[in-house]
Backbone bond lengths (Angstrom), bond angles and torsions (degrees), N, CA, C in turn:
res aa  C-N    CA-C-N  psi(-1)  N-CA   C-N-CA  omega(-1)  CA-C   N-CA-C  phi
1 M - - - 1.461 - - 1.523 108.81 -
2 R 1.355 115.48 156.34 1.454 119.85 173.90 1.522 109.60 -84.27
3 A 1.329 115.53 140.44 1.462 120.65 -179.51 1.516 109.09 -151.42
4 L 1.328 115.12 149.07 1.460 120.97 174.15 1.519 107.27 -91.29
5 V 1.321 116.42 109.17 1.463 122.53 -173.46 1.525 109.92 -106.73
6 T 1.318 116.79 128.25 1.462 121.82 171.79 1.523 107.22 -89.36
7 E 1.332 115.82 107.71 1.463 121.39 -176.53 1.519 112.32 -93.45
8 S 1.332 117.08 -25.32 1.461 121.48 176.75 1.517 107.93 -150.22
9 L 1.318 116.56 158.10 1.461 121.89 -179.05 1.518 108.94 -91.55
10 A 1.336 115.87 122.64 1.460 119.22 -175.64 1.516 109.98 -159.77
11 A 1.326 115.14 158.70 1.458 120.55 177.14 1.522 110.26 -70.31
12 D 1.327 115.39 158.73 1.461 122.85 175.67 1.527 112.38 55.21
13 Y 1.342 116.62 32.42 1.473 123.13 175.38 1.523 112.88 57.83
14 A 1.336 116.55 25.00 1.463 120.13 -177.01 1.523 112.85 -64.16
15 G 1.330 117.11 -21.48 1.458 120.33 179.12 1.514 114.55 -91.20
16 C 1.343 117.11 4.63 1.467 121.57 -177.16 1.524 110.33 -97.49
17 V 1.324 116.16 134.69 1.463 121.59 -177.71 1.525 108.97 -136.76
18 L 1.332 116.76 132.07 1.462 121.46 172.53 1.523 107.63 -86.22
19 K 1.328 117.14 120.02 1.456 119.82 -173.92 1.522 110.55 -150.27
20 D 1.313 115.79 169.94 1.463 121.97 175.35 1.518 109.58 -91.29
21 I 1.337 115.43 129.38 1.467 121.73 176.35 1.530 107.93 -134.96
22 P 1.328 118.51 163.12 1.465 120.06 -179.47 1.535 111.90 -63.87
23 V 1.326 115.80 145.10 1.458 120.75 173.50 1.527 108.44 -67.85
24 P 1.337 119.30 127.73 1.466 120.40 -178.95 1.530 111.63 -70.63
25 S 1.304 116.06 157.96 1.468 121.89 177.98 1.517 109.41 -109.08
26 P 1.327 117.82 135.95 1.473 119.65 179.07 1.522 111.21 -73.25
27 G 1.331 115.15 135.84 1.447 120.56 175.90 1.521 110.81 -91.73
28 P 1.317 118.11 -171.34 1.468 120.94 178.08 1.526 111.02 -56.67
29 G 1.324 115.98 132.33 1.458 119.91 179.04 1.510 114.67 74.48
30 E 1.331 117.62 16.38 1.466 121.79 -178.63 1.522 110.84 -124.91
31 V 1.331 115.68 162.50 1.464 121.68 174.59 1.517 109.25 -129.86
32 L 1.321 115.06 153.02 1.453 121.45 173.45 1.520 107.41 -100.35
33 V 1.330 116.44 126.87 1.462 122.06 -176.23 1.528 110.14 -115.99
34 R 1.330 115.54 130.32 1.462 119.39 168.52 1.528 106.71 -78.04
35 V 1.325 116.97 115.39 1.459 121.28 -173.55 1.527 109.75 -76.22
36 R 1.320 115.65 121.03 1.463 121.18 176.88 1.521 111.72 -100.86
37 A 1.322 117.65 -23.14 1.465 121.48 178.84 1.520 108.93 -160.40
38 A 1.323 116.22 139.54 1.469 122.02 176.36 1.521 108.46 -134.44
39 S 1.319 115.56 129.88 1.453 121.25 -178.23 1.524 110.49 -83.51
40 V 1.332 115.63 140.90 1.463 120.64 176.40 1.527 108.53 -94.69
41 N 1.323 116.03 120.99 1.461 122.54 -179.30 1.529 109.80 -117.29
42 F 1.328 115.53 156.08 1.461 119.48 -178.69 1.536 112.65 -56.56
43 P 1.348 119.27 -40.36 1.469 118.05 176.39 1.532 113.46 -59.08
44 D 1.334 117.43 -30.07 1.469 119.44 177.17 1.526 110.63 -59.91
45 L 1.337 115.85 -40.95 1.458 119.92 178.79 1.522 111.17 -68.60
46 L 1.335 115.83 -43.64 1.466 119.83 -179.29 1.529 111.57 -61.03
47 M 1.337 117.14 -37.10 1.465 120.22 -177.95 1.521 112.15 -65.22
48 T 1.340 117.89 -28.53 1.465 119.24 178.72 1.522 111.55 -69.39
49 R 1.336 116.58 -16.03 1.474 121.47 178.68 1.529 112.12 -109.86
50 G 1.320 116.96 -1.04 1.459 120.29 -177.72 1.508 113.06 73.75
51 E 1.336 117.48 26.19 1.461 121.47 -174.72 1.533 113.08 -106.76
52 Y 1.321 117.18 6.50 1.462 120.70 178.33 1.521 108.36 -99.93
53 Q 1.373 115.83 156.86 1.468 117.99 -177.03 1.531 112.64 -64.08
54 M 1.333 116.86 -29.90 1.461 119.84 173.56 1.519 108.69 -90.26
55 K 1.332 116.36 123.53 1.456 121.35 -176.74 1.526 109.43 -122.57
56 P 1.334 116.66 87.13 1.468 119.59 -177.99 1.520 111.41 -66.37
57 P 1.325 117.23 150.26 1.464 119.83 177.62 1.525 110.64 -66.56
58 L 1.325 115.31 145.50 1.465 121.21 178.17 1.520 110.62 -80.69
59 P 1.330 117.07 150.02 1.470 128.16 -10.64 1.528 110.25 -79.24
60 F 1.335 116.94 159.49 1.458 119.84 177.10 1.524 110.62 -146.13
61 V 1.323 114.76 157.34 1.462 122.24 175.48 1.522 107.24 -103.40
62 G 1.332 117.02 118.20 1.452 121.00 -178.60 1.524 112.12 -77.91
63 G 1.320 115.06 -175.90 1.462 121.01 179.59 1.507 111.37 109.48
64 M 1.344 116.76 96.05 1.460 120.45 -170.42 1.525 114.74 -89.59
65 E 1.332 118.83 -13.30 1.466 118.40 176.43 1.516 110.14 -147.56
66 L 1.336 114.87 144.95 1.454 120.17 -171.27 1.520 110.82 -152.53
67 A 1.320 114.76 169.46 1.455 122.55 171.23 1.525 107.57 -139.08
68 G 1.330 116.18 145.70 1.451 119.76 -178.62 1.510 111.99 -178.37
69 E 1.324 115.40 -160.78 1.462 121.99 -176.73 1.519 110.03 -122.24
70 I 1.318 116.31 139.31 1.460 121.10 178.88 1.527 109.60 -71.67
71 V 1.337 116.03 127.10 1.467 121.10 178.55 1.527 111.74 -124.23
72 G 1.325 117.09 1.23 1.453 120.39 177.63 1.510 111.10 -157.89
73 L 1.332 116.69 141.98 1.461 122.25 -178.64 1.514 110.30 -119.18
74 G 1.319 116.28 130.41 1.450 120.82 175.15 1.520 111.45 -80.08
75 E 1.307 115.51 170.07 1.468 121.54 -179.88 1.531 110.56 -57.41
76 G 1.325 115.64 134.15 1.460 120.72 175.21 1.518 114.93 85.37
77 V 1.332 118.49 -0.99 1.468 120.58 179.85 1.524 108.55 -87.70
78 T 1.317 116.55 112.49 1.463 121.35 -177.15 1.531 113.44 -121.13
79 A 1.331 117.24 -16.99 1.468 120.20 -176.02 1.518 112.64 -84.19
80 W 1.337 117.35 -6.06 1.454 121.59 -177.79 1.516 109.88 -125.26
81 A 1.339 115.82 155.27 1.459 120.83 -179.79 1.519 109.95 -128.73
82 L 1.321 115.63 158.78 1.455 120.35 176.13 1.525 109.31 -60.25
83 G 1.320 115.83 135.60 1.458 120.96 -179.49 1.511 114.80 94.43
84 D 1.338 117.91 -11.52 1.466 119.97 178.27 1.529 110.23 -62.01
85 A 1.329 116.23 134.44 1.471 121.56 176.95 1.520 108.87 -87.79
86 V 1.328 117.33 126.46 1.457 121.65 -172.85 1.522 111.07 -134.09
87 V 1.315 114.40 160.86 1.460 122.89 168.15 1.521 106.84 -122.69
88 G 1.320 115.97 153.71 1.454 117.28 179.02 1.511 112.05 174.96
89 G 1.308 114.25 -172.52 1.450 119.69 179.21 1.505 111.02 -179.01
90 A 1.313 114.43 151.18 1.454 120.11 179.02 1.523 110.43 -144.70
91 K 1.364 115.88 36.03 1.468 123.91 178.30 1.527 113.65 75.66
92 L 1.340 117.62 -31.20 1.458 120.49 -176.75 1.524 110.15 -137.10
93 G 1.344 115.40 161.87 1.454 120.69 167.31 1.505 117.50 102.45
94 G 1.325 119.69 -11.27 1.454 121.47 -172.78 1.514 115.78 -72.26
95 F 1.335 117.43 -27.36 1.463 120.13 -176.04 1.527 110.54 -87.43
96 A 1.319 115.06 60.86 1.457 122.57 -178.60 1.515 108.67 -158.17
97 E 1.314 116.59 166.58 1.461 120.24 -179.54 1.524 112.17 -72.88
98 F 1.320 116.82 -26.15 1.467 121.43 177.78 1.528 108.89 -138.32
99 A 1.326 115.32 150.85 1.465 120.24 178.83 1.521 109.36 -145.89
100 V 1.312 115.44 145.44 1.469 121.80 174.87 1.519 108.53 -99.65
101 L 1.328 115.58 130.78 1.458 121.23 179.49 1.521 110.24 -132.75
102 P 1.349 117.61 143.47 1.462 119.62 171.70 1.527 109.82 -69.76
103 V 1.319 117.13 148.67 1.466 119.69 -177.71 1.524 111.41 -61.52
104 A 1.330 117.19 -25.35 1.464 119.82 178.76 1.519 112.05 -68.15
105 A 1.340 117.29 -15.64 1.469 121.10 -175.31 1.521 112.69 -102.88
106 I 1.333 118.51 8.82 1.464 120.07 -179.57 1.520 110.74 -124.06
107 R 1.317 115.45 159.41 1.458 123.40 171.95 1.522 107.84 -150.80
108 R 1.314 116.30 164.90 1.464 119.92 -176.74 1.528 110.88 -68.46
109 K 1.306 114.77 138.11 1.462 120.08 176.57 1.524 109.39 -72.25
110 P 1.325 118.01 129.34 1.466 119.53 175.52 1.528 110.98 -59.13
111 D 1.324 116.44 134.60 1.460 120.51 -178.32 1.521 112.27 -60.77
112 R 1.329 116.67 -31.36 1.461 119.58 -176.30 1.523 112.83 -73.19
113 L 1.341 117.14 -12.23 1.469 120.58 -176.58 1.520 111.39 -105.43
114 S 1.324 116.31 140.40 1.459 120.73 169.56 1.528 108.54 -70.09
115 F 1.334 116.18 168.56 1.461 118.78 177.06 1.531 110.27 -60.23
116 A 1.331 117.33 -40.96 1.464 120.32 -179.71 1.525 111.26 -64.69
117 Q 1.318 117.08 -44.66 1.466 120.26 178.73 1.525 110.86 -62.29
118 A 1.323 116.46 -42.17 1.464 120.15 -178.94 1.525 111.08 -64.20
119 A 1.336 117.08 -38.75 1.466 120.49 179.57 1.518 111.69 -67.49
120 A 1.336 117.10 -19.10 1.465 120.93 -177.26 1.525 113.46 -88.72
121 V 1.316 118.18 -5.73 1.467 120.95 -172.29 1.527 113.44 -85.21
122 G 1.317 117.04 -55.25 1.454 123.00 -161.97 1.514 118.05 -49.05
123 A 1.323 117.70 -71.24 1.465 120.89 -171.83 1.524 111.89 -64.80
124 A 1.328 117.09 -42.97 1.464 120.51 -176.06 1.527 111.17 -65.93
125 Y 1.313 116.93 -49.32 1.467 119.75 -176.67 1.520 112.31 -74.72
126 L 1.329 117.15 -30.42 1.465 118.51 175.44 1.518 109.81 -65.79
127 T 1.329 117.52 -41.04 1.462 121.08 176.15 1.524 110.71 -60.08
128 A 1.329 116.41 -46.16 1.465 120.54 179.94 1.527 110.87 -63.62
129 Y 1.314 117.12 -39.79 1.472 120.57 -178.17 1.523 111.21 -66.56
130 V 1.332 116.60 -47.39 1.469 119.53 179.35 1.527 109.94 -61.89
131 A 1.334 116.19 -40.88 1.465 119.99 -179.10 1.524 111.85 -64.42
132 L 1.322 116.79 -53.16 1.461 121.04 -171.88 1.521 113.43 -80.06
133 V 1.325 117.02 -39.24 1.467 120.48 -175.06 1.520 111.87 -90.23
134 R 1.313 116.71 -52.58 1.470 120.22 -174.37 1.527 112.25 -78.10
135 R 1.324 117.22 -45.95 1.460 119.54 -174.87 1.532 111.50 -85.96
136 A 1.323 117.75 -55.08 1.465 120.24 -175.04 1.531 112.80 -81.65
137 R 1.323 117.43 -19.26 1.474 121.81 -176.66 1.535 110.04 50.18
138 L 1.315 113.53 53.79 1.455 122.19 -176.53 1.521 112.24 -57.37
139 E 1.321 115.73 135.06 1.453 122.21 178.30 1.534 109.76 -108.08
140 P 1.347 116.99 146.21 1.470 119.23 176.03 1.527 110.79 -55.85
141 G 1.307 116.17 139.68 1.461 121.43 178.87 1.510 114.77 90.15
142 E 1.339 118.14 -11.55 1.469 119.90 177.47 1.529 109.91 -75.00
143 W 1.334 114.04 153.15 1.455 120.73 176.60 1.526 110.47 -86.51
144 V 1.328 116.52 129.10 1.463 122.57 177.14 1.525 108.93 -119.88
145 L 1.323 115.92 122.96 1.460 121.96 173.97 1.528 107.70 -98.58
146 V 1.329 116.86 119.23 1.463 121.87 -178.35 1.520 109.44 -109.65
147 H 1.325 116.20 111.96 1.461 121.21 175.31 1.525 109.99 -83.83
148 G 1.327 115.62 158.69 1.464 119.27 -178.25 1.512 111.03 56.04
149 A 1.333 116.32 40.06 1.464 121.17 -169.43 1.519 113.81 -66.04
150 A 1.330 118.24 -15.96 1.455 119.93 179.87 1.518 112.84 -88.31
151 G 1.327 117.50 -16.98 1.454 120.65 179.49 1.515 112.08 -73.97
152 G 1.327 116.55 171.98 1.458 120.24 -177.35 1.511 113.65 -57.97
153 V 1.348 117.43 -52.20 1.461 119.80 -177.64 1.521 111.34 -74.60
154 G 1.338 117.23 -28.76 1.455 119.97 178.08 1.510 112.05 -70.74
155 L 1.331 117.00 -47.51 1.455 120.24 -179.77 1.525 111.09 -64.98
156 A 1.332 117.12 -35.11 1.467 120.34 175.61 1.526 110.46 -61.69
157 A 1.331 117.12 -38.83 1.467 120.57 179.15 1.520 111.53 -67.45
158 V 1.343 116.79 -39.62 1.469 120.11 175.87 1.521 109.94 -59.44
159 D 1.323 115.69 -49.04 1.465 121.81 -177.18 1.529 111.23 -63.40
160 L 1.331 116.74 -47.69 1.459 120.34 -177.40 1.520 111.89 -68.74
161 A 1.319 117.86 -41.64 1.464 120.56 179.92 1.522 111.03 -60.38
162 K 1.335 116.88 -40.39 1.462 120.18 175.92 1.528 110.37 -62.65
163 A 1.319 116.77 -42.79 1.464 120.77 179.60 1.522 112.09 -63.27
164 L 1.342 116.42 -28.50 1.469 121.55 -179.73 1.525 112.40 -86.00
165 G 1.303 116.98 0.21 1.463 120.67 176.11 1.507 115.33 89.26
166 A 1.323 117.59 14.22 1.459 120.83 178.89 1.527 110.52 -83.80
167 K 1.326 115.71 165.05 1.458 122.55 171.04 1.528 106.79 -97.96
168 V 1.322 116.19 126.23 1.465 120.96 -165.84 1.525 111.78 -117.51
169 I 1.340 114.44 132.94 1.462 122.28 169.60 1.524 106.93 -109.78
170 A 1.326 116.61 116.86 1.463 121.42 176.62 1.523 108.67 -91.97
171 A 1.332 116.50 126.23 1.461 121.45 -176.25 1.523 110.43 -119.75
172 S 1.321 114.98 137.57 1.460 122.10 179.17 1.519 107.69 -157.30
173 A 1.330 116.36 168.50 1.463 120.67 176.14 1.517 111.68 -97.76
174 S 1.342 117.49 9.56 1.452 121.55 -176.22 1.523 110.95 -126.98
175 D 1.322 116.42 119.36 1.467 120.19 175.82 1.524 111.37 -63.86
176 E 1.323 116.70 -35.34 1.467 120.54 -179.91 1.534 110.52 -62.82
177 K 1.330 116.45 -44.56 1.462 119.91 178.69 1.524 111.06 -66.60
178 L 1.323 116.59 -40.41 1.462 119.89 -179.76 1.525 111.33 -63.65
179 K 1.315 116.74 -33.83 1.461 120.56 177.89 1.523 110.48 -63.32
180 V 1.327 116.87 -43.41 1.468 121.16 178.48 1.527 110.57 -64.58
181 I 1.327 116.32 -44.66 1.471 120.31 179.90 1.525 110.51 -61.30
182 A 1.327 116.49 -43.63 1.463 120.42 -179.65 1.523 111.10 -62.15
183 E 1.314 117.03 -40.80 1.456 121.17 -177.78 1.529 112.18 -71.54
184 E 1.332 117.08 -38.46 1.461 120.39 -172.17 1.525 114.28 -96.19
185 Y 1.346 118.16 -24.13 1.464 120.05 -175.15 1.525 114.07 -123.71
186 A 1.306 117.89 -7.62 1.467 123.34 173.43 1.527 114.65 48.92
187 P 1.345 118.98 54.77 1.467 119.46 171.72 1.525 109.15 -65.62
188 D 1.328 115.82 164.31 1.465 120.01 -178.70 1.521 112.23 -73.07
189 A 1.319 116.59 -23.28 1.465 121.14 177.11 1.517 108.47 -158.84
190 V 1.328 116.13 155.45 1.465 121.38 172.04 1.522 107.43 -129.27
191 I 1.332 116.03 144.99 1.462 119.85 177.57 1.524 109.78 -139.24
192 N 1.329 114.75 139.90 1.453 121.28 172.95 1.530 107.17 -89.45
193 V 1.341 116.38 120.59 1.462 120.59 -173.70 1.522 113.38 -79.79
194 T 1.341 117.59 -6.46 1.456 120.36 179.59 1.531 109.87 -60.31
195 G 1.313 116.29 124.40 1.455 120.64 -179.77 1.513 114.38 85.18
196 G 1.335 117.85 5.39 1.462 121.16 177.18 1.516 112.52 110.18
197 F 1.335 115.13 155.84 1.456 119.18 -175.37 1.530 114.21 -144.11
198 R 1.325 118.73 -7.92 1.464 119.35 -171.04 1.520 112.96 -63.64
199 E 1.332 118.60 -39.37 1.464 120.45 -179.20 1.527 110.68 -68.71
200 Q 1.337 116.55 -36.78 1.464 119.68 176.85 1.525 110.62 -63.39
201 V 1.321 116.40 -43.37 1.470 120.33 -179.17 1.524 110.67 -64.03
202 K 1.309 116.49 -43.67 1.469 120.00 179.24 1.526 111.14 -62.15
203 A 1.331 116.25 -40.69 1.463 119.70 -179.00 1.528 111.24 -67.60
204 I 1.313 116.95 -41.88 1.463 120.99 -178.06 1.527 111.31 -67.43
205 T 1.332 115.98 -41.77 1.463 120.67 -173.27 1.522 113.48 -90.73
206 G 1.327 116.31 -14.65 1.455 118.94 -175.93 1.515 113.28 80.78
207 G 1.332 116.72 27.67 1.460 119.66 176.27 1.510 115.13 146.79
208 G 1.334 117.67 -30.28 1.458 119.88 -179.96 1.514 111.50 159.12
209 A 1.329 116.11 156.24 1.458 121.68 179.64 1.527 110.02 -78.60
210 N 1.320 116.02 138.61 1.463 120.68 177.83 1.520 111.57 -71.47
211 V 1.322 115.66 -37.40 1.465 121.64 179.88 1.524 108.32 -133.27
212 I 1.331 116.00 133.14 1.466 121.06 175.66 1.525 107.96 -121.96
213 Y 1.319 114.84 124.92 1.470 123.35 -176.74 1.520 107.52 -105.19
214 D 1.342 116.51 112.88 1.462 119.65 -169.78 1.528 112.91 -125.58
215 P 1.346 117.09 98.27 1.463 119.73 172.06 1.528 112.69 -92.92
216 V 1.338 116.67 8.08 1.467 121.35 -172.60 1.528 112.47 -100.14
217 G 1.341 117.03 -47.73 1.456 120.60 -177.69 1.513 112.15 74.75
218 G 1.331 116.56 -159.28 1.455 121.61 177.25 1.516 113.19 58.06
219 D 1.331 116.47 -137.10 1.461 121.79 -177.66 1.523 112.22 -63.10
220 V 1.322 116.69 -30.50 1.466 120.70 179.40 1.523 110.29 -62.69
221 F 1.315 117.11 -43.86 1.472 120.36 176.73 1.523 110.25 -62.32
222 D 1.327 116.30 -46.40 1.476 120.27 -177.74 1.526 110.83 -55.51
223 E 1.337 116.42 -47.82 1.459 118.87 -177.71 1.526 111.85 -72.98
224 S 1.320 116.64 -27.09 1.465 120.03 178.91 1.520 111.91 -62.38
225 T 1.324 116.78 -32.64 1.471 119.55 179.47 1.526 111.40 -66.97
226 R 1.326 116.36 -11.41 1.465 120.57 -178.08 1.530 112.99 -104.61
227 C 1.335 116.35 3.75 1.472 118.41 176.52 1.522 110.94 -138.05
228 I 1.332 115.76 30.19 1.457 120.38 177.58 1.527 108.59 -102.99
229 A 1.310 115.92 143.24 1.465 121.16 -178.09 1.520 110.92 -74.64
230 F 1.336 115.49 159.30 1.465 119.95 172.70 1.532 108.08 -60.83
231 D 1.330 116.25 137.57 1.465 123.41 -175.28 1.527 111.48 70.03
232 G 1.341 116.35 18.55 1.454 120.45 179.00 1.517 112.06 -78.19
233 R 1.341 114.62 168.21 1.468 121.14 -179.37 1.530 108.36 -127.89
234 L 1.313 115.97 118.73 1.457 122.18 -179.69 1.520 107.72 -101.53
235 L 1.318 116.16 111.35 1.463 122.30 -172.90 1.523 111.07 -92.97
236 V 1.322 116.71 118.11 1.464 122.49 179.01 1.531 107.55 -90.68
237 V 1.334 115.93 107.38 1.460 121.40 -175.04 1.525 111.78 -104.95
238 G 1.337 117.11 -30.44 1.462 119.84 -179.23 1.508 110.96 178.23
239 F 1.349 114.98 -173.87 1.465 120.63 -173.63 1.525 110.40 -138.43
240 T 1.336 116.32 58.34 1.458 118.82 -177.63 1.526 112.15 -65.49
241 S 1.336 117.73 -17.13 1.464 120.34 176.24 1.519 111.65 -69.93
242 G 1.325 116.95 -20.21 1.457 121.18 -178.93 1.510 114.44 96.87
243 R 1.339 117.96 -11.33 1.461 120.44 179.30 1.526 110.23 -115.47
244 I 1.331 115.67 126.00 1.464 121.09 175.41 1.528 107.49 -85.27
245 P 1.330 118.37 114.94 1.460 120.69 -174.84 1.526 112.22 -81.67
246 T 1.318 115.81 167.93 1.464 122.35 173.32 1.521 108.20 -127.77
247 V 1.331 115.78 161.52 1.455 120.39 177.84 1.527 108.61 -138.75
248 S 1.318 117.11 134.31 1.464 120.99 174.02 1.525 108.02 -71.03
249 V 1.316 117.17 132.81 1.467 119.66 -172.27 1.529 112.75 -67.91
250 N 1.332 117.49 -13.61 1.464 117.33 175.56 1.522 111.68 -68.84
251 M 1.345 116.72 -23.49 1.462 120.31 179.97 1.533 111.42 -66.16
252 P 1.344 119.86 -55.33 1.472 118.03 176.17 1.524 112.78 -64.92
253 L 1.339 117.95 -26.81 1.462 120.02 177.01 1.532 110.33 -65.91
254 I 1.310 116.88 -52.06 1.464 120.88 -176.00 1.523 111.39 -69.35
255 K 1.343 116.15 -41.52 1.456 119.71 -175.77 1.528 112.84 -88.96
256 G 1.330 116.80 -6.67 1.461 120.54 173.66 1.514 114.82 66.72
257 F 1.342 117.40 37.39 1.467 118.80 177.18 1.525 110.37 -118.42
258 S 1.332 115.40 164.04 1.460 122.20 -179.35 1.524 110.07 -112.18
259 V 1.328 116.29 143.32 1.452 122.58 172.56 1.527 107.22 -105.37
260 M 1.321 116.82 120.77 1.464 121.46 -173.10 1.522 111.14 -121.54
261 G 1.306 116.76 127.33 1.453 121.17 175.31 1.518 110.47 -81.20
262 V 1.339 115.50 145.60 1.462 121.01 -179.63 1.521 109.37 -126.15
263 R 1.329 116.21 114.98 1.465 122.60 171.15 1.522 106.33 -132.92
264 A 1.320 115.62 94.59 1.459 120.56 -171.87 1.527 112.39 -61.26
265 G 1.326 116.56 -43.83 1.456 119.44 179.99 1.515 112.61 -63.99
266 E 1.325 116.09 -44.75 1.460 120.29 179.60 1.518 110.81 -66.08
267 Y 1.328 117.27 -35.23 1.467 121.00 177.19 1.532 109.48 -58.83
268 G 1.329 116.36 -43.96 1.454 120.00 179.29 1.514 112.64 -67.61
269 R 1.335 117.08 -33.70 1.470 119.46 178.19 1.523 111.19 -71.30
270 R 1.316 117.37 -37.37 1.468 121.08 179.54 1.528 112.03 -72.75
271 F 1.344 115.01 -35.31 1.469 120.93 -178.04 1.527 108.06 -127.07
272 P 1.334 117.58 78.71 1.473 120.72 -172.65 1.534 113.95 -56.67
273 D 1.315 117.65 -40.93 1.468 119.07 -179.68 1.522 110.50 -63.70
274 R 1.331 116.53 -44.99 1.460 119.61 178.34 1.522 110.59 -66.66
275 G 1.329 116.72 -35.39 1.461 120.14 177.90 1.519 111.52 -59.96
276 R 1.328 116.80 -43.66 1.467 120.23 177.07 1.525 110.96 -65.49
277 E 1.334 116.26 -38.90 1.468 120.36 177.70 1.527 110.48 -63.31
278 N 1.330 116.81 -41.10 1.460 121.06 179.87 1.528 110.91 -60.46
279 A 1.340 115.72 -50.61 1.457 119.91 -179.05 1.524 111.16 -62.39
280 Q 1.321 116.92 -41.52 1.456 120.17 179.67 1.524 110.89 -62.88
281 A 1.333 116.22 -41.95 1.467 120.58 -179.80 1.530 110.77 -61.65
282 V 1.338 116.77 -43.42 1.462 120.65 179.94 1.523 110.93 -62.55
283 W 1.327 116.82 -46.91 1.465 119.46 -176.62 1.526 112.08 -73.40
284 D 1.331 117.80 -27.71 1.469 120.18 172.54 1.523 109.95 -63.33
285 L 1.336 116.51 -43.47 1.464 120.79 178.30 1.530 111.38 -63.63
286 A 1.343 115.95 -38.70 1.465 119.85 177.82 1.527 110.83 -67.55
287 N 1.333 116.14 -43.30 1.466 121.08 178.77 1.517 111.48 -59.29
288 D 1.321 115.95 -37.99 1.466 121.35 -176.83 1.526 113.01 -84.30
289 G 1.316 117.06 -4.25 1.459 120.43 -179.90 1.516 114.20 76.19
290 V 1.328 116.71 16.05 1.464 120.64 -179.19 1.523 111.07 -75.60
291 I 1.334 116.76 -36.33 1.458 121.76 176.14 1.529 108.80 -113.08
292 R 1.338 116.05 150.93 1.465 121.03 -173.23 1.529 109.90 -137.08
293 A 1.310 115.70 99.08 1.462 119.62 177.25 1.528 109.41 -67.27
294 R 1.313 115.87 136.75 1.479 120.47 -178.53 1.523 110.45 -101.10
295 V 1.323 116.02 124.56 1.465 121.64 175.57 1.520 108.23 -95.88
296 H 1.318 115.93 115.94 1.469 121.51 -178.21 1.522 111.50 -78.73
297 A 1.338 116.12 -41.65 1.459 120.57 -177.66 1.516 109.69 -156.82
298 E 1.334 115.87 146.21 1.461 123.01 173.81 1.522 107.43 -119.23
299 L 1.333 116.21 117.81 1.461 121.44 -173.94 1.517 110.84 -125.58
300 P 1.347 118.16 144.77 1.465 120.13 177.23 1.524 111.78 -68.27
301 L 1.310 114.96 165.21 1.462 120.59 -175.08 1.524 112.13 -60.73
302 D 1.333 117.67 -34.10 1.472 118.42 -179.17 1.521 113.06 -73.79
303 R 1.348 116.56 -4.68 1.474 119.95 173.72 1.528 110.34 -110.49
304 W 1.322 115.60 32.97 1.463 121.59 -177.62 1.533 111.67 -59.39
305 R 1.328 116.80 -38.52 1.473 119.72 -178.46 1.528 110.72 -62.34
306 E 1.312 116.60 -39.58 1.465 120.44 177.50 1.528 110.42 -62.05
307 A 1.331 116.14 -41.45 1.466 120.36 178.34 1.520 111.18 -63.67
308 F 1.334 116.25 -43.62 1.462 120.44 178.11 1.529 110.84 -62.24
309 D 1.330 116.35 -43.83 1.461 120.34 -177.08 1.528 112.14 -66.09
310 L 1.326 117.32 -32.84 1.462 119.50 176.98 1.519 110.70 -55.74
311 L 1.332 115.16 -40.37 1.463 120.45 179.33 1.523 111.19 -76.67
312 A 1.320 116.32 -48.39 1.467 120.34 -176.21 1.524 112.38 -63.42
313 D 1.330 117.01 -34.61 1.463 121.56 -177.33 1.521 112.85 -92.34
314 R 1.339 116.87 10.13 1.470 122.64 177.21 1.532 112.41 59.11
315 K 1.328 116.71 36.54 1.458 120.51 179.76 1.529 112.69 -97.41
316 V 1.312 116.51 -11.18 1.456 120.78 -173.64 1.524 111.47 -86.31
317 I 1.320 116.06 143.45 1.460 122.68 170.43 1.524 105.87 -118.00
318 G 1.314 117.13 98.65 1.456 121.53 -173.31 1.514 109.92 101.66
319 K 1.333 116.83 -122.14 1.457 120.57 -174.89 1.524 112.61 -128.21
320 A 1.339 115.26 141.09 1.456 122.39 168.01 1.527 107.24 -92.55
321 I 1.318 116.15 134.29 1.459 121.96 -175.45 1.527 110.15 -119.78
322 I 1.319 116.41 133.26 1.465 122.21 173.43 1.524 107.60 -96.80
323 R 1.335 115.46 130.35 1.464 121.78 -178.64 1.533 109.38 -113.67
324 P 1.338 118.56 94.46 1.457 119.75 178.83 1.523 113.94 -64.16
325 D 1.349 117.23 -16.87 1.471 119.65 -178.31 1.517 112.70 -85.40
326 L 1.335 118.39 -3.28 1.475 121.62 178.95 1.528 111.02 -86.68
């Protein structure tokens, strides 16, 4: 089978090679899936450079979430059948024509979603759900400022916050992206963060955002501490800006806000029952059409670099999808 293999850790994906490798065999409690779509996530890029907290041994096939059809059953697998359409992920393996997954890591693909749409749901919306529901305990009517609103996890937060009854400000550095978000997701306000945003946020909200969702870090985090409401929750989701910011603790003391870290996967590992509830809640919303993952582009496996660059160069609105079946 064809697979994108990371053979060495290097900048600019220099250690990644598209090559033929043997099709894996499912072991006990596993299934073999023909990959129809794999979502490109920021951790996938970081892993090619060894900059993510999970550092798989070399060589490895990246791709943390996928959708496809079961074509092989391991010993003891009785709840699934050949041909079943599934979504799932196990941190690795998605950027290939076939992948082996444990049955605990798959679920049925919603009929209303294409394979590409289904592959775009899991990681982004689970992150948004853990952030907004579990950590921030978002209440209807609260103001939510979403940074990086055009990215996968940002757009998921815009979509989910609206579904939860919040008032949403979508923030980005691109007017073109904000126009698309406004047309397709109808946030209550959009702001271009270029040149600063704190005064705009204060004016829109009447004093400050109750919840700020920040996958960007750097200067965006710094300015966010100056436009958050008293008793607000500043959610640390990631650092796509490249700079991990710091905050003097007198700032949250005086302004009465909390800084909350968000690691959706780790949250589920620490609290398995809640983790299952989180995933079920996300997929129930997807099944019901309440949330709508946006697929920006679907590209064949031999155009993997283009898919990666869409994310790395901040050109994507939603998710870039690799289609090994094209």
